[in-house]
CHARMM internal coordinates of N, CA and C (Angstrom, degrees):
IC EDIT
DIST 1 N 1 CA 1.4428
DIST 1 CA 1 C 1.5269
ANGL 1 N 1 CA 1 C 109.13
DIST 1 C 2 N 1.3249
ANGL 1 CA 1 C 2 N 117.16
DIHE 1 N 1 CA 1 C 2 N 125.79
DIST 2 N 2 CA 1.4501
ANGL 1 C 2 N 2 CA 121.96
DIHE 1 CA 1 C 2 N 2 CA 179.25
DIST 2 CA 2 C 1.5184
ANGL 2 N 2 CA 2 C 110.41
DIHE 1 C 2 N 2 CA 2 C -84.33
DIST 2 C 3 N 1.3076
ANGL 2 CA 2 C 3 N 115.73
DIHE 2 N 2 CA 2 C 3 N 137.15
DIST 3 N 3 CA 1.4581
ANGL 2 C 3 N 3 CA 120.46
DIHE 2 CA 2 C 3 N 3 CA 175.50
DIST 3 CA 3 C 1.5196
ANGL 3 N 3 CA 3 C 108.99
DIHE 2 C 3 N 3 CA 3 C -83.92
DIST 3 C 4 N 1.3025
ANGL 3 CA 3 C 4 N 115.45
DIHE 3 N 3 CA 3 C 4 N 146.88
DIST 4 N 4 CA 1.4594
ANGL 3 C 4 N 4 CA 118.08
DIHE 3 CA 3 C 4 N 4 CA 175.42
DIST 4 CA 4 C 1.5169
ANGL 4 N 4 CA 4 C 108.24
DIHE 3 C 4 N 4 CA 4 C -75.21
DIST 4 C 5 N 1.3263
ANGL 4 CA 4 C 5 N 115.03
DIHE 4 N 4 CA 4 C 5 N 164.09
DIST 5 N 5 CA 1.4520
ANGL 4 C 5 N 5 CA 120.72
DIHE 4 CA 4 C 5 N 5 CA 179.88
DIST 5 CA 5 C 1.5212
ANGL 5 N 5 CA 5 C 111.01
DIHE 4 C 5 N 5 CA 5 C -59.20
DIST 5 C 6 N 1.3138
ANGL 5 CA 5 C 6 N 117.26
DIHE 5 N 5 CA 5 C 6 N -42.49
DIST 6 N 6 CA 1.4626
ANGL 5 C 6 N 6 CA 121.29
DIHE 5 CA 5 C 6 N 6 CA -178.76
DIST 6 CA 6 C 1.5273
ANGL 6 N 6 CA 6 C 110.25
DIHE 5 C 6 N 6 CA 6 C -63.47
DIST 6 C 7 N 1.3220
ANGL 6 CA 6 C 7 N 117.16
DIHE 6 N 6 CA 6 C 7 N -43.96
DIST 7 N 7 CA 1.4673
ANGL 6 C 7 N 7 CA 120.22
DIHE 6 CA 6 C 7 N 7 CA 178.06
DIST 7 CA 7 C 1.5210
ANGL 7 N 7 CA 7 C 110.66
DIHE 6 C 7 N 7 CA 7 C -60.39
DIST 7 C 8 N 1.3316
ANGL 7 CA 7 C 8 N 116.11
DIHE 7 N 7 CA 7 C 8 N -42.85
DIST 8 N 8 CA 1.4604
ANGL 7 C 8 N 8 CA 120.53
DIHE 7 CA 7 C 8 N 8 CA 178.53
DIST 8 CA 8 C 1.5243
ANGL 8 N 8 CA 8 C 111.09
DIHE 7 C 8 N 8 CA 8 C -62.19
DIST 8 C 9 N 1.3196
ANGL 8 CA 8 C 9 N 117.12
DIHE 8 N 8 CA 8 C 9 N -48.69
DIST 9 N 9 CA 1.4544
ANGL 8 C 9 N 9 CA 120.09
DIHE 8 CA 8 C 9 N 9 CA -175.98
DIST 9 CA 9 C 1.5260
ANGL 9 N 9 CA 9 C 111.79
DIHE 8 C 9 N 9 CA 9 C -68.08
DIST 9 C 10 N 1.3207
ANGL 9 CA 9 C 10 N 117.23
DIHE 9 N 9 CA 9 C 10 N -26.11
DIST 10 N 10 CA 1.4590
ANGL 9 C 10 N 10 CA 119.97
DIHE 9 CA 9 C 10 N 10 CA 177.60
DIST 10 CA 10 C 1.5238
ANGL 10 N 10 CA 10 C 111.49
DIHE 9 C 10 N 10 CA 10 C -73.62
DIST 10 C 11 N 1.3092
ANGL 10 CA 10 C 11 N 117.08
DIHE 10 N 10 CA 10 C 11 N -16.90
DIST 11 N 11 CA 1.4597
ANGL 10 C 11 N 11 CA 120.99
DIHE 10 CA 10 C 11 N 11 CA 179.85
DIST 11 CA 11 C 1.5280
ANGL 11 N 11 CA 11 C 112.47
DIHE 10 C 11 N 11 CA 11 C -99.13
DIST 11 C 12 N 1.3157
ANGL 11 CA 11 C 12 N 117.18
DIHE 11 N 11 CA 11 C 12 N 6.76
DIST 12 N 12 CA 1.4593
ANGL 11 C 12 N 12 CA 120.43
DIHE 11 CA 11 C 12 N 12 CA 177.49
DIST 12 CA 12 C 1.5245
ANGL 12 N 12 CA 12 C 109.95
DIHE 11 C 12 N 12 CA 12 C -62.91
DIST 12 C 13 N 1.3133
ANGL 12 CA 12 C 13 N 115.58
DIHE 12 N 12 CA 12 C 13 N 143.42
DIST 13 N 13 CA 1.4612
ANGL 12 C 13 N 13 CA 119.84
DIHE 12 CA 12 C 13 N 13 CA 174.72
DIST 13 CA 13 C 1.5273
ANGL 13 N 13 CA 13 C 108.28
DIHE 12 C 13 N 13 CA 13 C -81.01
DIST 13 C 14 N 1.3154
ANGL 13 CA 13 C 14 N 117.49
DIHE 13 N 13 CA 13 C 14 N 157.52
DIST 14 N 14 CA 1.4681
ANGL 13 C 14 N 14 CA 119.56
DIHE 13 CA 13 C 14 N 14 CA 175.87
DIST 14 CA 14 C 1.5352
ANGL 14 N 14 CA 14 C 112.27
DIHE 13 C 14 N 14 CA 14 C -57.18
DIST 14 C 15 N 1.3290
ANGL 14 CA 14 C 15 N 117.04
DIHE 14 N 14 CA 14 C 15 N -34.73
DIST 15 N 15 CA 1.4596
ANGL 14 C 15 N 15 CA 120.77
DIHE 14 CA 14 C 15 N 15 CA 179.90
DIST 15 CA 15 C 1.5267
ANGL 15 N 15 CA 15 C 111.28
DIHE 14 C 15 N 15 CA 15 C -66.28
DIST 15 C 16 N 1.3231
ANGL 15 CA 15 C 16 N 116.78
DIHE 15 N 15 CA 15 C 16 N -44.86
DIST 16 N 16 CA 1.4623
ANGL 15 C 16 N 16 CA 120.07
DIHE 15 CA 15 C 16 N 16 CA 179.28
DIST 16 CA 16 C 1.5230
ANGL 16 N 16 CA 16 C 110.63
DIHE 15 C 16 N 16 CA 16 C -67.82
DIST 16 C 17 N 1.3242
ANGL 16 CA 16 C 17 N 117.23
DIHE 16 N 16 CA 16 C 17 N -39.00
DIST 17 N 17 CA 1.4655
ANGL 16 C 17 N 17 CA 121.27
DIHE 16 CA 16 C 17 N 17 CA 175.37
DIST 17 CA 17 C 1.5299
ANGL 17 N 17 CA 17 C 110.35
DIHE 16 C 17 N 17 CA 17 C -55.92
DIST 17 C 18 N 1.3274
ANGL 17 CA 17 C 18 N 117.11
DIHE 17 N 17 CA 17 C 18 N -46.53
DIST 18 N 18 CA 1.4672
ANGL 17 C 18 N 18 CA 120.90
DIHE 17 CA 17 C 18 N 18 CA -179.64
DIST 18 CA 18 C 1.5276
ANGL 18 N 18 CA 18 C 111.05
DIHE 17 C 18 N 18 CA 18 C -63.75
DIST 18 C 19 N 1.3324
ANGL 18 CA 18 C 19 N 117.36
DIHE 18 N 18 CA 18 C 19 N -38.70
DIST 19 N 19 CA 1.4697
ANGL 18 C 19 N 19 CA 120.87
DIHE 18 CA 18 C 19 N 19 CA 178.61
DIST 19 CA 19 C 1.5248
ANGL 19 N 19 CA 19 C 110.88
DIHE 18 C 19 N 19 CA 19 C -65.05
DIST 19 C 20 N 1.3339
ANGL 19 CA 19 C 20 N 117.01
DIHE 19 N 19 CA 19 C 20 N -42.39
DIST 20 N 20 CA 1.4649
ANGL 19 C 20 N 20 CA 120.31
DIHE 19 CA 19 C 20 N 20 CA 178.32
DIST 20 CA 20 C 1.5269
ANGL 20 N 20 CA 20 C 110.60
DIHE 19 C 20 N 20 CA 20 C -65.04
DIST 20 C 21 N 1.3105
ANGL 20 CA 20 C 21 N 116.40
DIHE 20 N 20 CA 20 C 21 N -41.54
DIST 21 N 21 CA 1.4645
ANGL 20 C 21 N 21 CA 121.52
DIHE 20 CA 20 C 21 N 21 CA 179.78
DIST 21 CA 21 C 1.5337
ANGL 21 N 21 CA 21 C 110.48
DIHE 20 C 21 N 21 CA 21 C -63.68
DIST 21 C 22 N 1.3167
ANGL 21 CA 21 C 22 N 117.02
DIHE 21 N 21 CA 21 C 22 N -43.61
DIST 22 N 22 CA 1.4678
ANGL 21 C 22 N 22 CA 121.09
DIHE 21 CA 21 C 22 N 22 CA 177.81
DIST 22 CA 22 C 1.5246
ANGL 22 N 22 CA 22 C 110.76
DIHE 21 C 22 N 22 CA 22 C -64.77
DIST 22 C 23 N 1.3148
ANGL 22 CA 22 C 23 N 116.86
DIHE 22 N 22 CA 22 C 23 N -41.33
DIST 23 N 23 CA 1.4642
ANGL 22 C 23 N 23 CA 120.30
DIHE 22 CA 22 C 23 N 23 CA 177.91
DIST 23 CA 23 C 1.5245
ANGL 23 N 23 CA 23 C 110.67
DIHE 22 C 23 N 23 CA 23 C -59.68
DIST 23 C 24 N 1.3179
ANGL 23 CA 23 C 24 N 116.60
DIHE 23 N 23 CA 23 C 24 N -40.40
DIST 24 N 24 CA 1.4653
ANGL 23 C 24 N 24 CA 120.07
DIHE 23 CA 23 C 24 N 24 CA 177.29
DIST 24 CA 24 C 1.5233
ANGL 24 N 24 CA 24 C 111.49
DIHE 23 C 24 N 24 CA 24 C -65.28
DIST 24 C 25 N 1.3222
ANGL 24 CA 24 C 25 N 116.26
DIHE 24 N 24 CA 24 C 25 N -43.44
DIST 25 N 25 CA 1.4601
ANGL 24 C 25 N 25 CA 120.51
DIHE 24 CA 24 C 25 N 25 CA -179.00
DIST 25 CA 25 C 1.5211
ANGL 25 N 25 CA 25 C 111.86
DIHE 24 C 25 N 25 CA 25 C -62.50
DIST 25 C 26 N 1.3423
ANGL 25 CA 25 C 26 N 116.73
DIHE 25 N 25 CA 25 C 26 N -40.64
DIST 26 N 26 CA 1.4560
ANGL 25 C 26 N 26 CA 121.44
DIHE 25 CA 25 C 26 N 26 CA -176.49
DIST 26 CA 26 C 1.5232
ANGL 26 N 26 CA 26 C 113.50
DIHE 25 C 26 N 26 CA 26 C -90.83
DIST 26 C 27 N 1.3355
ANGL 26 CA 26 C 27 N 116.21
DIHE 26 N 26 CA 26 C 27 N -20.14
DIST 27 N 27 CA 1.4640
ANGL 26 C 27 N 27 CA 120.04
DIHE 26 CA 26 C 27 N 27 CA -177.18
DIST 27 CA 27 C 1.5100
ANGL 27 N 27 CA 27 C 113.42
DIHE 26 C 27 N 27 CA 27 C 77.80
DIST 27 C 28 N 1.3366
ANGL 27 CA 27 C 28 N 115.66
DIHE 27 N 27 CA 27 C 28 N 16.06
DIST 28 N 28 CA 1.4647
ANGL 27 C 28 N 28 CA 119.17
DIHE 27 CA 27 C 28 N 28 CA 179.12
DIST 28 CA 28 C 1.5135
ANGL 28 N 28 CA 28 C 110.28
DIHE 27 C 28 N 28 CA 28 C -151.29
DIST 28 C 29 N 1.3295
ANGL 28 CA 28 C 29 N 114.66
DIHE 28 N 28 CA 28 C 29 N 158.72
DIST 29 N 29 CA 1.4535
ANGL 28 C 29 N 29 CA 122.22
DIHE 28 CA 28 C 29 N 29 CA 178.27
DIST 29 CA 29 C 1.5189
ANGL 29 N 29 CA 29 C 109.35
DIHE 28 C 29 N 29 CA 29 C -78.19
DIST 29 C 30 N 1.3439
ANGL 29 CA 29 C 30 N 117.58
DIHE 29 N 29 CA 29 C 30 N 165.03
DIST 30 N 30 CA 1.4716
ANGL 29 C 30 N 30 CA 119.80
DIHE 29 CA 29 C 30 N 30 CA 178.91
DIST 30 CA 30 C 1.5288
ANGL 30 N 30 CA 30 C 114.05
DIHE 29 C 30 N 30 CA 30 C -55.96
DIST 30 C 31 N 1.3364
ANGL 30 CA 30 C 31 N 117.85
DIHE 30 N 30 CA 30 C 31 N -26.77
DIST 31 N 31 CA 1.4652
ANGL 30 C 31 N 31 CA 120.52
DIHE 30 CA 30 C 31 N 31 CA 179.39
DIST 31 CA 31 C 1.5333
ANGL 31 N 31 CA 31 C 112.46
DIHE 30 C 31 N 31 CA 31 C -82.08
DIST 31 C 32 N 1.3318
ANGL 31 CA 31 C 32 N 117.35
DIHE 31 N 31 CA 31 C 32 N -0.95
DIST 32 N 32 CA 1.4652
ANGL 31 C 32 N 32 CA 121.45
DIHE 31 CA 31 C 32 N 32 CA 176.29
DIST 32 CA 32 C 1.5124
ANGL 32 N 32 CA 32 C 115.15
DIHE 31 C 32 N 32 CA 32 C 98.19
DIST 32 C 33 N 1.3327
ANGL 32 CA 32 C 33 N 118.48
DIHE 32 N 32 CA 32 C 33 N -12.42
DIST 33 N 33 CA 1.4614
ANGL 32 C 33 N 33 CA 119.45
DIHE 32 CA 32 C 33 N 33 CA 179.61
DIST 33 CA 33 C 1.5294
ANGL 33 N 33 CA 33 C 110.02
DIHE 32 C 33 N 33 CA 33 C -74.96
DIST 33 C 34 N 1.3232
ANGL 33 CA 33 C 34 N 115.63
DIHE 33 N 33 CA 33 C 34 N 143.25
DIST 34 N 34 CA 1.4613
ANGL 33 C 34 N 34 CA 120.78
DIHE 33 CA 33 C 34 N 34 CA -177.13
DIST 34 CA 34 C 1.5204
ANGL 34 N 34 CA 34 C 112.05
DIHE 33 C 34 N 34 CA 34 C -72.47
DIST 34 C 35 N 1.3429
ANGL 34 CA 34 C 35 N 114.75
DIHE 34 N 34 CA 34 C 35 N 148.12
DIST 35 N 35 CA 1.4545
ANGL 34 C 35 N 35 CA 120.44
DIHE 34 CA 34 C 35 N 35 CA 173.76
DIST 35 CA 35 C 1.5212
ANGL 35 N 35 CA 35 C 108.13
DIHE 34 C 35 N 35 CA 35 C -77.17
DIST 35 C 36 N 1.3209
ANGL 35 CA 35 C 36 N 116.45
DIHE 35 N 35 CA 35 C 36 N 137.26
DIST 36 N 36 CA 1.4545
ANGL 35 C 36 N 36 CA 120.37
DIHE 35 CA 35 C 36 N 36 CA 172.79
DIST 36 CA 36 C 1.5295
ANGL 36 N 36 CA 36 C 107.97
DIHE 35 C 36 N 36 CA 36 C -76.44
DIST 36 C 37 N 1.3098
ANGL 36 CA 36 C 37 N 116.71
DIHE 36 N 36 CA 36 C 37 N 167.89
DIST 37 N 37 CA 1.4632
ANGL 36 C 37 N 37 CA 120.28
DIHE 36 CA 36 C 37 N 37 CA 177.31
DIST 37 CA 37 C 1.5211
ANGL 37 N 37 CA 37 C 110.95
DIHE 36 C 37 N 37 CA 37 C -58.09
DIST 37 C 38 N 1.3290
ANGL 37 CA 37 C 38 N 116.10
DIHE 37 N 37 CA 37 C 38 N -42.85
DIST 38 N 38 CA 1.4703
ANGL 37 C 38 N 38 CA 120.54
DIHE 37 CA 37 C 38 N 38 CA 179.48
DIST 38 CA 38 C 1.5256
ANGL 38 N 38 CA 38 C 111.04
DIHE 37 C 38 N 38 CA 38 C -64.46
DIST 38 C 39 N 1.3282
ANGL 38 CA 38 C 39 N 117.57
DIHE 38 N 38 CA 38 C 39 N -42.65
DIST 39 N 39 CA 1.4594
ANGL 38 C 39 N 39 CA 120.89
DIHE 38 CA 38 C 39 N 39 CA 178.34
DIST 39 CA 39 C 1.5272
ANGL 39 N 39 CA 39 C 111.27
DIHE 38 C 39 N 39 CA 39 C -63.05
DIST 39 C 40 N 1.3237
ANGL 39 CA 39 C 40 N 116.45
DIHE 39 N 39 CA 39 C 40 N -41.03
DIST 40 N 40 CA 1.4642
ANGL 39 C 40 N 40 CA 120.61
DIHE 39 CA 39 C 40 N 40 CA 177.88
DIST 40 CA 40 C 1.5219
ANGL 40 N 40 CA 40 C 110.85
DIHE 39 C 40 N 40 CA 40 C -60.79
DIST 40 C 41 N 1.3237
ANGL 40 CA 40 C 41 N 116.09
DIHE 40 N 40 CA 40 C 41 N -44.51
DIST 41 N 41 CA 1.4654
ANGL 40 C 41 N 41 CA 120.69
DIHE 40 CA 40 C 41 N 41 CA -179.97
DIST 41 CA 41 C 1.5219
ANGL 41 N 41 CA 41 C 111.71
DIHE 40 C 41 N 41 CA 41 C -63.44
DIST 41 C 42 N 1.3308
ANGL 41 CA 41 C 42 N 116.67
DIHE 41 N 41 CA 41 C 42 N -43.31
DIST 42 N 42 CA 1.4655
ANGL 41 C 42 N 42 CA 120.57
DIHE 41 CA 41 C 42 N 42 CA 179.58
DIST 42 CA 42 C 1.5311
ANGL 42 N 42 CA 42 C 111.55
DIHE 41 C 42 N 42 CA 42 C -67.53
DIST 42 C 43 N 1.3231
ANGL 42 CA 42 C 43 N 116.37
DIHE 42 N 42 CA 42 C 43 N -39.92
DIST 43 N 43 CA 1.4704
ANGL 42 C 43 N 43 CA 119.75
DIHE 42 CA 42 C 43 N 43 CA 176.85
DIST 43 CA 43 C 1.5203
ANGL 43 N 43 CA 43 C 110.23
DIHE 42 C 43 N 43 CA 43 C -62.61
DIST 43 C 44 N 1.3178
ANGL 43 CA 43 C 44 N 116.90
DIHE 43 N 43 CA 43 C 44 N -43.26
DIST 44 N 44 CA 1.4630
ANGL 43 C 44 N 44 CA 120.60
DIHE 43 CA 43 C 44 N 44 CA 179.94
DIST 44 CA 44 C 1.5235
ANGL 44 N 44 CA 44 C 110.43
DIHE 43 C 44 N 44 CA 44 C -61.77
DIST 44 C 45 N 1.3144
ANGL 44 CA 44 C 45 N 117.21
DIHE 44 N 44 CA 44 C 45 N -44.11
DIST 45 N 45 CA 1.4602
ANGL 44 C 45 N 45 CA 120.83
DIHE 44 CA 44 C 45 N 45 CA 178.49
DIST 45 CA 45 C 1.5194
ANGL 45 N 45 CA 45 C 110.97
DIHE 44 C 45 N 45 CA 45 C -61.74
DIST 45 C 46 N 1.3279
ANGL 45 CA 45 C 46 N 117.10
DIHE 45 N 45 CA 45 C 46 N -41.95
DIST 46 N 46 CA 1.4593
ANGL 45 C 46 N 46 CA 121.02
DIHE 45 CA 45 C 46 N 46 CA -179.80
DIST 46 CA 46 C 1.5265
ANGL 46 N 46 CA 46 C 110.92
DIHE 45 C 46 N 46 CA 46 C -65.60
DIST 46 C 47 N 1.3277
ANGL 46 CA 46 C 47 N 116.89
DIHE 46 N 46 CA 46 C 47 N -43.01
DIST 47 N 47 CA 1.4654
ANGL 46 C 47 N 47 CA 121.28
DIHE 46 CA 46 C 47 N 47 CA 179.68
DIST 47 CA 47 C 1.5245
ANGL 47 N 47 CA 47 C 110.37
DIHE 46 C 47 N 47 CA 47 C -63.34
DIST 47 C 48 N 1.3266
ANGL 47 CA 47 C 48 N 117.12
DIHE 47 N 47 CA 47 C 48 N -46.78
DIST 48 N 48 CA 1.4627
ANGL 47 C 48 N 48 CA 120.80
DIHE 47 CA 47 C 48 N 48 CA 179.90
DIST 48 CA 48 C 1.5260
ANGL 48 N 48 CA 48 C 110.96
DIHE 47 C 48 N 48 CA 48 C -61.76
DIST 48 C 49 N 1.3157
ANGL 48 CA 48 C 49 N 116.64
DIHE 48 N 48 CA 48 C 49 N -43.91
DIST 49 N 49 CA 1.4636
ANGL 48 C 49 N 49 CA 120.88
DIHE 48 CA 48 C 49 N 49 CA -179.86
DIST 49 CA 49 C 1.5213
ANGL 49 N 49 CA 49 C 110.79
DIHE 48 C 49 N 49 CA 49 C -64.59
DIST 49 C 50 N 1.3299
ANGL 49 CA 49 C 50 N 117.11
DIHE 49 N 49 CA 49 C 50 N -43.89
DIST 50 N 50 CA 1.4700
ANGL 49 C 50 N 50 CA 121.18
DIHE 49 CA 49 C 50 N 50 CA 178.30
DIST 50 CA 50 C 1.5214
ANGL 50 N 50 CA 50 C 110.37
DIHE 49 C 50 N 50 CA 50 C -60.03
DIST 50 C 51 N 1.3262
ANGL 50 CA 50 C 51 N 116.44
DIHE 50 N 50 CA 50 C 51 N -47.12
DIST 51 N 51 CA 1.4573
ANGL 50 C 51 N 51 CA 120.55
DIHE 50 CA 50 C 51 N 51 CA -178.30
DIST 51 CA 51 C 1.5219
ANGL 51 N 51 CA 51 C 112.00
DIHE 50 C 51 N 51 CA 51 C -63.53
DIST 51 C 52 N 1.3173
ANGL 51 CA 51 C 52 N 117.15
DIHE 51 N 51 CA 51 C 52 N -38.07
DIST 52 N 52 CA 1.4617
ANGL 51 C 52 N 52 CA 121.25
DIHE 51 CA 51 C 52 N 52 CA -179.32
DIST 52 CA 52 C 1.5259
ANGL 52 N 52 CA 52 C 111.61
DIHE 51 C 52 N 52 CA 52 C -62.04
DIST 52 C 53 N 1.3178
ANGL 52 CA 52 C 53 N 116.52
DIHE 52 N 52 CA 52 C 53 N -32.04
DIST 53 N 53 CA 1.4601
ANGL 52 C 53 N 53 CA 120.93
DIHE 52 CA 52 C 53 N 53 CA -177.15
DIST 53 CA 53 C 1.5313
ANGL 53 N 53 CA 53 C 112.24
DIHE 52 C 53 N 53 CA 53 C -92.73
DIST 53 C 54 N 1.3281
ANGL 53 CA 53 C 54 N 117.39
DIHE 53 N 53 CA 53 C 54 N -35.15
DIST 54 N 54 CA 1.4558
ANGL 53 C 54 N 54 CA 120.67
DIHE 53 CA 53 C 54 N 54 CA -168.67
DIST 54 CA 54 C 1.5294
ANGL 54 N 54 CA 54 C 116.40
DIHE 53 C 54 N 54 CA 54 C -108.84
DIST 54 C 55 N 1.3176
ANGL 54 CA 54 C 55 N 118.43
DIHE 54 N 54 CA 54 C 55 N -13.22
DIST 55 N 55 CA 1.4622
ANGL 54 C 55 N 55 CA 120.23
DIHE 54 CA 54 C 55 N 55 CA -175.52
DIST 55 CA 55 C 1.5220
ANGL 55 N 55 CA 55 C 111.06
DIHE 54 C 55 N 55 CA 55 C -123.18
DIST 55 C 56 N 1.3064
ANGL 55 CA 55 C 56 N 115.79
DIHE 55 N 55 CA 55 C 56 N 151.89
DIST 56 N 56 CA 1.4622
ANGL 55 C 56 N 56 CA 119.91
DIHE 55 CA 55 C 56 N 56 CA 174.17
DIST 56 CA 56 C 1.5275
ANGL 56 N 56 CA 56 C 108.43
DIHE 55 C 56 N 56 CA 56 C -73.56
DIST 56 C 57 N 1.3101
ANGL 56 CA 56 C 57 N 118.46
DIHE 56 N 56 CA 56 C 57 N 159.08
DIST 57 N 57 CA 1.4679
ANGL 56 C 57 N 57 CA 120.20
DIHE 56 CA 56 C 57 N 57 CA -179.41
DIST 57 CA 57 C 1.5286
ANGL 57 N 57 CA 57 C 113.16
DIHE 56 C 57 N 57 CA 57 C -53.56
DIST 57 C 58 N 1.3253
ANGL 57 CA 57 C 58 N 117.26
DIHE 57 N 57 CA 57 C 58 N -35.84
DIST 58 N 58 CA 1.4576
ANGL 57 C 58 N 58 CA 121.02
DIHE 57 CA 57 C 58 N 58 CA -179.00
DIST 58 CA 58 C 1.5268
ANGL 58 N 58 CA 58 C 112.97
DIHE 57 C 58 N 58 CA 58 C -67.20
DIST 58 C 59 N 1.3217
ANGL 58 CA 58 C 59 N 117.57
DIHE 58 N 58 CA 58 C 59 N -23.09
DIST 59 N 59 CA 1.4658
ANGL 58 C 59 N 59 CA 122.30
DIHE 58 CA 58 C 59 N 59 CA -177.81
DIST 59 CA 59 C 1.5306
ANGL 59 N 59 CA 59 C 112.98
DIHE 58 C 59 N 59 CA 59 C -92.30
DIST 59 C 60 N 1.3071
ANGL 59 CA 59 C 60 N 117.37
DIHE 59 N 59 CA 59 C 60 N -10.10
DIST 60 N 60 CA 1.4672
ANGL 59 C 60 N 60 CA 121.28
DIHE 59 CA 59 C 60 N 60 CA -174.48
DIST 60 CA 60 C 1.5248
ANGL 60 N 60 CA 60 C 111.72
DIHE 59 C 60 N 60 CA 60 C -77.94
DIST 60 C 61 N 1.3324
ANGL 60 CA 60 C 61 N 115.07
DIHE 60 N 60 CA 60 C 61 N 151.34
DIST 61 N 61 CA 1.4619
ANGL 60 C 61 N 61 CA 121.01
DIHE 60 CA 60 C 61 N 61 CA 176.79
DIST 61 CA 61 C 1.5240
ANGL 61 N 61 CA 61 C 109.61
DIHE 60 C 61 N 61 CA 61 C -59.73
DIST 61 C 62 N 1.3105
ANGL 61 CA 61 C 62 N 115.71
DIHE 61 N 61 CA 61 C 62 N 137.15
DIST 62 N 62 CA 1.4525
ANGL 61 C 62 N 62 CA 120.46
DIHE 61 CA 61 C 62 N 62 CA 177.16
DIST 62 CA 62 C 1.5042
ANGL 62 N 62 CA 62 C 115.45
DIHE 61 C 62 N 62 CA 62 C 84.38
DIST 62 C 63 N 1.3250
ANGL 62 CA 62 C 63 N 117.70
DIHE 62 N 62 CA 62 C 63 N 4.70
DIST 63 N 63 CA 1.4672
ANGL 62 C 63 N 63 CA 120.35
DIHE 62 CA 62 C 63 N 63 CA -178.44
DIST 63 CA 63 C 1.5260
ANGL 63 N 63 CA 63 C 110.17
DIHE 62 C 63 N 63 CA 63 C -65.70
DIST 63 C 64 N 1.3119
ANGL 63 CA 63 C 64 N 115.63
DIHE 63 N 63 CA 63 C 64 N 131.00
DIST 64 N 64 CA 1.4575
ANGL 63 C 64 N 64 CA 121.97
DIHE 63 CA 63 C 64 N 64 CA 175.54
DIST 64 CA 64 C 1.5176
ANGL 64 N 64 CA 64 C 107.75
DIHE 63 C 64 N 64 CA 64 C -114.35
DIST 64 C 65 N 1.3051
ANGL 64 CA 64 C 65 N 116.91
DIHE 64 N 64 CA 64 C 65 N 111.14
DIST 65 N 65 CA 1.4450
ANGL 64 C 65 N 65 CA 121.47
DIHE 64 CA 64 C 65 N 65 CA -173.74
DIST 65 CA 65 C 1.5070
ANGL 65 N 65 CA 65 C 115.37
DIHE 64 C 65 N 65 CA 65 C -78.74
DIST 65 C 66 N 1.3063
ANGL 65 CA 65 C 66 N 117.11
DIHE 65 N 65 CA 65 C 66 N -21.46
DIST 66 N 66 CA 1.4592
ANGL 65 C 66 N 66 CA 119.05
DIHE 65 CA 65 C 66 N 66 CA -177.47
DIST 66 CA 66 C 1.5233
ANGL 66 N 66 CA 66 C 110.25
DIHE 65 C 66 N 66 CA 66 C -98.68
DIST 66 C 67 N 1.3025
ANGL 66 CA 66 C 67 N 114.32
DIHE 66 N 66 CA 66 C 67 N 146.67
DIST 67 N 67 CA 1.4503
ANGL 66 C 67 N 67 CA 119.03
DIHE 66 CA 66 C 67 N 67 CA 175.61
DIST 67 CA 67 C 1.5116
ANGL 67 N 67 CA 67 C 109.18
DIHE 66 C 67 N 67 CA 67 C -80.23
DIST 67 C 68 N 1.2839
ANGL 67 CA 67 C 68 N 115.66
DIHE 67 N 67 CA 67 C 68 N 158.08
DIST 68 N 68 CA 1.4561
ANGL 67 C 68 N 68 CA 122.24
DIHE 67 CA 67 C 68 N 68 CA 176.75
DIST 68 CA 68 C 1.5306
ANGL 68 N 68 CA 68 C 108.82
DIHE 67 C 68 N 68 CA 68 C -61.52
DIST 68 C 69 N 1.3280
ANGL 68 CA 68 C 69 N 117.16
DIHE 68 N 68 CA 68 C 69 N 136.31
DIST 69 N 69 CA 1.4554
ANGL 68 C 69 N 69 CA 121.17
DIHE 68 CA 68 C 69 N 69 CA -178.52
DIST 69 CA 69 C 1.5164
ANGL 69 N 69 CA 69 C 112.02
DIHE 68 C 69 N 69 CA 69 C -57.20
DIST 69 C 70 N 1.3279
ANGL 69 CA 69 C 70 N 117.59
DIHE 69 N 69 CA 69 C 70 N -35.84
DIST 70 N 70 CA 1.4562
ANGL 69 C 70 N 70 CA 120.21
DIHE 69 CA 69 C 70 N 70 CA -179.23
DIST 70 CA 70 C 1.5320
ANGL 70 N 70 CA 70 C 111.48
DIHE 69 C 70 N 70 CA 70 C -66.27
DIST 70 C 71 N 1.3375
ANGL 70 CA 70 C 71 N 117.22
DIHE 70 N 70 CA 70 C 71 N -26.51
DIST 71 N 71 CA 1.4642
ANGL 70 C 71 N 71 CA 120.15
DIHE 70 CA 70 C 71 N 71 CA 178.28
DIST 71 CA 71 C 1.5214
ANGL 71 N 71 CA 71 C 111.61
DIHE 70 C 71 N 71 CA 71 C -77.69
DIST 71 C 72 N 1.3313
ANGL 71 CA 71 C 72 N 117.13
DIHE 71 N 71 CA 71 C 72 N -21.73
DIST 72 N 72 CA 1.4579
ANGL 71 C 72 N 72 CA 120.43
DIHE 71 CA 71 C 72 N 72 CA 179.72
DIST 72 CA 72 C 1.5286
ANGL 72 N 72 CA 72 C 112.66
DIHE 71 C 72 N 72 CA 72 C -79.80
DIST 72 C 73 N 1.3057
ANGL 72 CA 72 C 73 N 117.48
DIHE 72 N 72 CA 72 C 73 N -15.11
DIST 73 N 73 CA 1.4618
ANGL 72 C 73 N 73 CA 121.18
DIHE 72 CA 72 C 73 N 73 CA -179.29
DIST 73 CA 73 C 1.5207
ANGL 73 N 73 CA 73 C 109.80
DIHE 72 C 73 N 73 CA 73 C -80.74
DIST 73 C 74 N 1.3186
ANGL 73 CA 73 C 74 N 114.70
DIHE 73 N 73 CA 73 C 74 N 146.93
DIST 74 N 74 CA 1.4552
ANGL 73 C 74 N 74 CA 119.82
DIHE 73 CA 73 C 74 N 74 CA 172.80
DIST 74 CA 74 C 1.4582
ANGL 74 N 74 CA 74 C 112.57
DIHE 73 C 74 N 74 CA 74 C 82.12
END
COOR INIT
IC SEED 1 N 1 CA 1 C
IC BUILD
């Protein structure tokens, strides 16, 4: 039985999540080889899926804590 991508990414360990996140940030794997476009996309999907299940919104990549200034008016 094949696991879906979401099921797989939900079972990532915190250590593997950090490695994928670092690979995305640097654009390369720990061994120095570059991530392909497809690898980058899959890593991003895995990181987003992991964060959605395991982290609060404030801890997720890309979180913006402040509201837009225009929304604060009025």
